[in-house]
KENU-242257 format. One record per residue (C-alpha): residue in one letter; x, y, z. Coordinates in steps of 0.5 Angstrom, whole numbers, padded with zeros to 4 digits, always signed. Layout:
N
aXYZ;...
***
This chain:
636
m+0170+0292+0106;e+0166+0296+0110;q+0167+0294+0117;q+0160+0292+0120;l+0158+0295+0127;f+0155+0292+0133;n+0151+0294+0138;v+0154+0292+0145;k+0149+0291+0150;f+0154+0288+0155;s+0161+0290+0155;v+0167+0285+0157;t+0168+0289+0164;t+0160+0288+0165;k+0160+0281+0164;l+0167+0280+0168;l+0164+0284+0174;l+0157+0280+0174;s+0161+0273+0173;v+0166+0275+0179;v+0161+0277+0183;f+0157+0271+0182;l+0163+0267+0183;l+0164+0270+0189;i+0157+0269+0192;v+0157+0262+0190;i+0164+0261+0193;i+0162+0265+0199;l+0155+0261+0200;f+0159+0254+0199;l+0164+0256+0204;n+0159+0258+0209;l+0154+0252+0208;s+0160+0247+0208;t+0163+0250+0214;l+0156+0250+0217;h+0155+0243+0215;l+0162+0241+0218;v+0161+0244+0224;s+0154+0241+0225;e+0157+0234+0223;d+0162+0235+0228;k+0157+0238+0234;r+0153+0232+0232;a+0159+0227+0233;y+0161+0230+0239;v+0154+0229+0242;y+0154+0222+0240;q+0161+0221+0243;s+0159+0224+0249;q+0153+0221+0250;s+0156+0214+0248;t+0161+0215+0253;e+0157+0217+0259;a+0152+0211+0257;l+0157+0206+0257;l+0160+0208+0264;i+0153+0209+0267;s+0151+0202+0264;r+0158+0199+0266;e+0157+0201+0273;f+0149+0199+0274;l+0151+0192+0271;s+0157+0191+0275;r+0152+0193+0281;v+0147+0188+0278;k+0152+0182+0277;r+0155+0183+0284;s+0148+0183+0287;v+0146+0177+0283;d+0152+0173+0285;t+0150+0174+0292;l+0143+0172+0291;r+0145+0165+0288;l+0150+0164+0294;a+0144+0165+0298;l+0139+0161+0294;g+0145+0155+0294;s+0146+0156+0302;f+0139+0152+0304;d+0135+0146+0301;p+0128+0148+0299;k+0126+0141+0301;k+0128+0142+0308;p+0125+0147+0313;i+0130+0154+0314;l+0134+0153+0321;p+0137+0158+0325;t+0144+0156+0322;h+0141+0158+0315;k+0139+0165+0317;a+0145+0166+0320;n+0149+0164+0314;i+0145+0168+0310;n+0146+0174+0314;a+0153+0173+0314;i+0153+0173+0306;l+0148+0179+0306;n+0153+0183+0311;n+0159+0181+0307;q+0157+0185+0301;s+0156+0192+0299;d+0150+0192+0295;i+0144+0189+0297;a+0140+0192+0303;w+0135+0187+0304;l+0134+0180+0302;s+0128+0175+0301;i+0128+0168+0300;g+0121+0164+0298;f+0118+0160+0293;i+0114+0163+0287;q+0108+0160+0283;t+0109+0158+0276;d+0101+0158+0275;a+0100+0164+0278;p+0104+0171+0279;s+0105+0170+0287;v+0110+0169+0292;k+0111+0165+0298;f+0116+0168+0303;l+0120+0164+0307;m+0125+0169+0311;d+0127+0176+0310;s+0134+0179+0312;q+0137+0186+0312;k+0144+0188+0312;e+0146+0191+0319;g+0144+0199+0319;a+0141+0199+0312;m+0134+0201+0314;q+0137+0207+0318;e+0142+0209+0313;f+0137+0209+0307;e+0131+0212+0312;i+0126+0206+0309;q+0121+0201+0312;a+0120+0194+0310;s+0113+0197+0307;d+0117+0201+0302;l+0120+0195+0299;k+0114+0191+0298;i+0113+0189+0291;s+0106+0191+0288;d+0101+0185+0285;e+0102+0189+0278;l+0109+0190+0279;f+0110+0182+0281;k+0106+0180+0274;i+0111+0184+0270;a+0117+0180+0274;h+0113+0174+0274;t+0113+0173+0266;q+0120+0175+0266;l+0122+0170+0271;l+0119+0164+0268;q+0122+0166+0261;h+0129+0168+0263;g+0130+0166+0271;f+0131+0173+0273;a+0128+0180+0273;f+0128+0187+0275;l+0123+0192+0278;n+0124+0199+0280;l+0121+0200+0287;s+0123+0208+0287;q+0118+0213+0290;i+0118+0220+0291;g+0121+0223+0297;k+0124+0216+0299;t+0131+0213+0297;p+0130+0210+0290;f+0131+0202+0290;l+0131+0197+0285;a+0129+0190+0286;i+0133+0184+0283;l+0129+0177+0283;l+0133+0171+0281;a+0129+0164+0281;d+0132+0157+0280;l+0128+0155+0274;k+0132+0148+0274;l+0129+0146+0281;q+0121+0145+0282;t+0118+0143+0289;q+0111+0143+0291;d+0111+0150+0294;g+0114+0152+0287;m+0121+0155+0285;p+0126+0157+0290;c+0126+0165+0289;a+0131+0170+0292;i+0130+0178+0292;g+0135+0183+0293;y+0133+0190+0294;i+0139+0195+0292;s+0139+0202+0293;l+0140+0207+0287;k+0142+0213+0292;g+0147+0217+0289;f+0147+0213+0282;g+0148+0217+0276;v+0149+0224+0280;d+0155+0225+0275;a+0151+0224+0269;k+0151+0230+0264;s+0146+0228+0259;s+0139+0231+0259;n+0136+0224+0259;l+0139+0218+0261;t+0135+0212+0262;i+0136+0204+0263;t+0131+0199+0262;d+0129+0192+0262;r+0128+0188+0256;e+0121+0190+0256;g+0122+0197+0256;w+0120+0198+0264;v+0125+0204+0267;l+0129+0202+0272;f+0133+0208+0272;d+0132+0215+0269;n+0135+0222+0271;d+0129+0225+0269;p+0124+0224+0276;t+0118+0224+0272;h+0120+0217+0268;f+0124+0215+0274;f+0119+0215+0280;n+0113+0214+0275;k+0116+0207+0273;k+0114+0208+0266;n+0115+0204+0260;i+0118+0207+0254;s+0118+0201+0249;d+0114+0206+0244;d+0120+0210+0244;s+0123+0210+0237;l+0131+0210+0240;w+0129+0204+0245;g+0126+0200+0239;i+0132+0201+0235;a+0136+0199+0240;v+0132+0192+0241;k+0133+0190+0234;s+0140+0192+0234;k+0146+0187+0233;l+0151+0192+0236;s+0152+0193+0243;t+0153+0201+0242;g+0150+0205+0237;a+0147+0212+0235;q+0141+0215+0232;e+0138+0222+0230;y+0130+0220+0231;t+0123+0224+0232;h+0119+0222+0238;q+0112+0225+0239;q+0114+0231+0234;i+0121+0232+0237;d+0127+0231+0234;y+0132+0228+0238;l+0140+0226+0238;g+0140+0219+0241;s+0145+0214+0243;y+0144+0207+0246;v+0148+0201+0250;l+0147+0194+0251;p+0151+0192+0257;g+0148+0185+0258;m+0143+0182+0262;d+0138+0184+0257;l+0139+0191+0260;i+0138+0197+0255;t+0141+0204+0256;l+0139+0210+0252;s+0142+0217+0252;r+0138+0222+0248;i+0138+0230+0248;e+0133+0234+0244;k+0137+0236+0237;r+0134+0244+0238;k+0138+0244+0245;a+0144+0240+0242;m+0145+0244+0236;r+0143+0251+0239;a+0151+0254+0239;t+0151+0251+0232;y+0145+0255+0230;a+0148+0261+0233;l+0154+0260+0229;a+0150+0260+0223;e+0147+0267+0224;r+0154+0269+0225;y+0157+0266+0218;l+0151+0269+0214;l+0152+0276+0217;l+0160+0275+0215;g+0158+0272+0208;l+0154+0278+0207;m+0159+0283+0209;a+0164+0279+0205;t+0160+0279+0199;a+0159+0287+0199;g+0166+0287+0200;a+0167+0283+0193;i+0163+0287+0189;i+0166+0293+0191;f+0173+0290+0189;a+0170+0288+0183;i+0168+0294+0181;l+0174+0298+0182;f+0179+0293+0179;a+0174+0290+0173;k+0177+0295+0168;t+0184+0294+0170;m+0183+0287+0169;t+0180+0287+0162;a+0185+0292+0159;p+0190+0288+0156;l+0185+0283+0153;s+0184+0286+0146;r+0191+0286+0145;l+0191+0278+0147;y+0186+0277+0142;q+0190+0280+0136;a+0195+0276+0138;t+0191+0270+0137;k+0189+0272+0130;e+0197+0273+0129;v+0198+0266+0131;g+0192+0263+0127;a+0196+0266+0121;g+0202+0262+0122;n+0206+0268+0126;f+0208+0264+0132;n+0214+0270+0134;v+0209+0274+0138;d+0210+0279+0143;l+0205+0282+0147;n+0209+0286+0152;i+0204+0286+0157;k+0207+0288+0164;s+0201+0287+0169;k+0203+0282+0175;d+0196+0279+0175;e+0193+0273+0172;i+0192+0277+0165;g+0199+0278+0165;a+0201+0271+0167;l+0196+0269+0161;s+0199+0273+0156;d+0206+0270+0158;s+0203+0263+0158;f+0200+0265+0151;v+0207+0267+0148;a+0210+0261+0151;m+0205+0257+0148;s+0206+0260+0141;r+0213+0258+0142;k+0212+0251+0144;i+0207+0250+0139;k+0213+0252+0134;e+0217+0247+0138;l+0212+0241+0137;i+0211+0242+0130;l+0219+0241+0129;e+0218+0235+0134;s+0213+0232+0130;i+0217+0233+0124;r+0223+0229+0128;k+0218+0224+0130;v+0216+0222+0123;h+0223+0221+0121;l+0224+0217+0128;e+0218+0213+0126;n+0221+0212+0119;e+0228+0210+0122;l+0224+0205+0127;a+0220+0202+0121;i+0227+0201+0117;a+0230+0198+0124;s+0224+0193+0124;t+0225+0191+0117;v+0232+0190+0119;q+0231+0186+0125;q+0226+0181+0121;t+0232+0180+0116;l+0235+0177+0123;i+0230+0172+0124;p+0230+0165+0119;p+0225+0164+0114;t+0218+0161+0117;k+0219+0154+0114;f+0225+0150+0112;e+0226+0143+0111;n+0231+0138+0108;e+0232+0130+0108;r+0234+0131+0116;i+0230+0136+0119;q+0223+0140+0118;i+0223+0147+0121;s+0216+0151+0122;s+0216+0158+0126;l+0213+0164+0127;y+0215+0171+0130;r+0210+0176+0133;s+0213+0183+0136;a+0209+0187+0141;d+0213+0193+0138;q+0216+0195+0132;c+0222+0192+0134;g+0222+0186+0139;g+0227+0183+0144;d+0226+0175+0142;w+0230+0172+0137;w+0231+0165+0134;g+0236+0161+0129;f+0239+0155+0127;f+0245+0153+0123;e+0248+0146+0120;a+0255+0145+0120;k+0258+0138+0118;d+0253+0133+0121;k+0251+0138+0126;l+0245+0142+0127;c+0245+0148+0132;l+0238+0151+0134;m+0238+0157+0139;i+0232+0161+0142;a+0233+0168+0146;d+0229+0173+0149;a+0232+0180+0152;t+0229+0183+0158;g+0223+0188+0156;h+0222+0189+0148;g+0223+0195+0144;l+0229+0198+0140;p+0234+0197+0146;s+0232+0189+0146;a+0232+0189+0139;l+0239+0192+0139;i+0242+0186+0144;t+0238+0181+0140;a+0242+0183+0134;s+0249+0183+0138;a+0247+0175+0140;r+0245+0174+0132;s+0252+0177+0130;c+0255+0172+0135;v+0252+0166+0133;s+0254+0168+0125;v+0261+0168+0127;l+0260+0161+0131;n+0257+0159+0124;k+0262+0161+0120;m+0267+0158+0125;a+0264+0152+0125;q+0264+0151+0117;v+0271+0152+0116;d+0274+0149+0122;p+0274+0142+0123;q+0276+0142+0130;f+0270+0147+0132;d+0267+0145+0139;f+0260+0144+0138;s+0259+0144+0145;p+0252+0148+0147;a+0255+0150+0154;t+0262+0153+0150;m+0258+0157+0145;m+0253+0160+0150;s+0259+0162+0154;f+0262+0166+0147;a+0254+0169+0147;n+0254+0171+0154;r+0261+0175+0153;a+0258+0178+0147;v+0251+0180+0150;h+0255+0183+0156;e+0259+0187+0152;a+0254+0190+0148;a+0249+0191+0154;t+0254+0193+0160;g+0250+0189+0165;k+0244+0193+0164;i+0240+0188+0159;m+0240+0181+0160;m+0238+0175+0155;t+0235+0168+0156;f+0238+0163+0151;f+0237+0156+0150;m+0242+0152+0145;a+0241+0145+0143;v+0246+0141+0138;v+0243+0135+0134;d+0248+0130+0132;y+0246+0126+0126;n+0251+0121+0127;k+0250+0120+0134;k+0243+0121+0134;t+0243+0125+0140;l+0241+0132+0142;s+0246+0136+0147;y+0243+0143+0150;a+0245+0148+0155;n+0240+0153+0158;a+0241+0160+0160;g+0235+0162+0164;h+0230+0161+0158;n+0224+0157+0159;p+0225+0149+0158;v+0225+0147+0150;w+0220+0141+0150;l+0222+0134+0147;f+0216+0130+0144;k+0219+0123+0143;n+0216+0119+0138;n+0214+0112+0139;a+0210+0109+0133;g+0206+0115+0132;k+0205+0117+0140;y+0209+0122+0143;a+0212+0122+0150;f+0213+0129+0153;q+0220+0131+0156;s+0222+0138+0158;l+0229+0140+0157;m+0232+0143+0163;s+0239+0145+0165;k+0242+0150+0170;g+0245+0157+0168;l+0245+0164+0169;r+0242+0169+0164;l+0247+0172+0158;g+0249+0179+0160;e+0249+0178+0168;g+0257+0178+0168;y+0263+0177+0163;d+0265+0171+0167;v+0260+0166+0169;p+0260+0159+0172;a+0260+0154+0166;y+0253+0153+0163;e+0250+0146+0165;e+0250+0141+0159;k+0246+0135+0158;t+0245+0130+0152;v+0239+0126+0151;p+0238+0121+0145;l+0234+0122+0139;s+0230+0118+0134;e+0227+0119+0127;g+0220+0123+0128;d+0222+0126+0135;i+0219+0134+0135;l+0222+0139+0139;f+0218+0145+0141;l+0222+0152+0142;y+0218+0158+0145;t+0219+0165+0149;d+0215+0167+0155;g+0211+0171+0151;i+0206+0166+0150;l+0206+0163+0157;e+0205+0170+0160;g+0200+0173+0155;t+0194+0175+0158;s+0186+0176+0156;a+0182+0183+0157;a+0180+0180+0164;g+0188+0179+0166;d+0188+0171+0166;m+0194+0168+0163;y+0194+0164+0157;g+0199+0159+0161;k+0203+0153+0160;g+0197+0148+0160;k+0194+0151+0154;v+0200+0152+0150;k+0202+0144+0152;r+0195+0142+0150;s+0195+0146+0143;v+0202+0143+0142;e+0200+0136+0143;k+0194+0137+0139;g+0199+0140+0133;l+0204+0134+0133;s+0199+0130+0129;q+0198+0136+0124;n+0203+0139+0119;l+0208+0143+0123;d+0206+0149+0119;t+0199+0149+0120;a+0200+0147+0127;v+0204+0153+0129;l+0199+0158+0126;n+0193+0154+0130;i+0197+0155+0136;m+0198+0162+0135;d+0190+0163+0133;d+0188+0160+0139;f+0193+0165+0143;m+0190+0171+0139;q+0183+0169+0141;h+0185+0169+0148;n+0189+0175+0148;g+0183+0179+0144;d+0183+0185+0141;k+0188+0188+0146;p+0196+0189+0144;l+0201+0184+0145;d+0204+0184+0152;d+0210+0181+0150;d+0214+0179+0144;i+0212+0171+0142;t+0216+0166+0138;l+0214+0159+0137;a+0218+0154+0133;f+0218+0146+0131;a+0224+0142+0129;k+0222+0135+0127;i+0227+0130+0126;n+0226+0127+0119;s+0232+0122+0118;f+0239+0122+0121;n+0242+0120+0114;l+0243+0124+0108;s+0243+0122+0101;k+0245+0128+0098;e+0248+0135+0099;s+0243+0139+0103;p+0244+0147+0102;p+0247+0150+0109;s+0242+0153+0114;v+0240+0160+0116;
***
């Protein structure tokens, strides 16, 4: 056949070159953008952290001075009776209070009117040397009518207010007004006003704009003289609005105010004070923007270098590809023993080695698949053999009626149950090996073999000891020898004595068997519990506890494994003992064959479509009669 010729527009080398260049550009661009983003976020976080720390320190210092001053004002208000005239002793006490504190330079006491923004001063007192220290006059501390209107509303609502009395060219002062809202006189409410100096306050603040306001947005301190001395209200500032509405004591926000982007932080220290720290984003990120330009230049240089590198090595990298393609065709034809003989030490060389290894691995997997098919067939045979170890689902004679059900979570399970009759005795047993699958199935086979030996001994030995505890000890040694202590088995064994009309039982860590005592068609529940270690925990273990209970005709035993108790739904909810007990009690009045199927149907509705979590074994045993009119066939 004539080979068809193709017009190659783009060679593999060209495609590889374009792909490599594009990939490198994308990677370099991604790394640049990621780095810039991380640097930007780190810078922003640093700014927020610095702002928050600075604002918190300034706020604490400011609040501390305010609280000390408020305490002094409370002490001054409490030192005189507003219903009596102020005596020289009162003035002396207030002067002593003023001179024994470090914050208030001037203190005034009087009455404020509740119906009008006015104050009547009774006395003024200044700290010794305060006027000379701060180079001020009494007139410099006068509160204007406009400012007092602001303070009057806050005083009536909260009992305290702050006013910024700072003037350009003079020592900045803050007025703290404190009113006694609980005391009303003809002259008004007692009020104390303290004037504290803000000289030197906040000089260490590095923030470009640090502001402290009251609850209404009036500036009490600002390291920007324009805002500080103009006594500006900044309630229109977005950051201030965010801080007022915040339920947290601190926060940070990027926002825009008057068409300028800011990075801001706020602190709510207490006493309705709000501290704002903000800086223009352009200034804060100046170093980041410069770094971005450098990264862009480095990115362009790296891209140019990558293009040159790709051109130089593209042909070398693509040369072995044709041989690799031919090898794939050979593998497709069934020849897995390919040898590319490519010696390059780059990715293509590694790919070639991997391809050779892969072809070898495919061959191994094919052989392994064949072995798995054989193993699955053997497991199916093992499952079939295990089914023969389980008694038939139905058994009945004059004395006993038995109905059972067994479901395995895997092909081979770890549950087993059985029974046998010898003389006037019936032995019932149920077991559950830890886990499920083939190892557990082998252990159940060992236990079944031990029980078979006991059955044969009971049939031929008139002196055979039908004690459940004794037989359990034999089973324990058999399981321990088979599992060498690696797999344990819970085991319950019961012996029905038809002559004595009793049930003797012993338990090796299994779920207690349930006995339903018949009383004229009504059943009383009894859980058969006794103590004992699981089979296989040791070769010689303490004797198993054996108990005996009376039996009556019509009594029903229910044997089960924990697979039905601990089985979960798709949502993870366990089926539980309560549901099992209700299902069993509902089935007591039914045919036992129907009852055991109904219990399993109810469980499968709970389990849903998912596989079983564990093996499940259920069995009913009903006492029909204690008498035997004829020979019955031997049990299983």
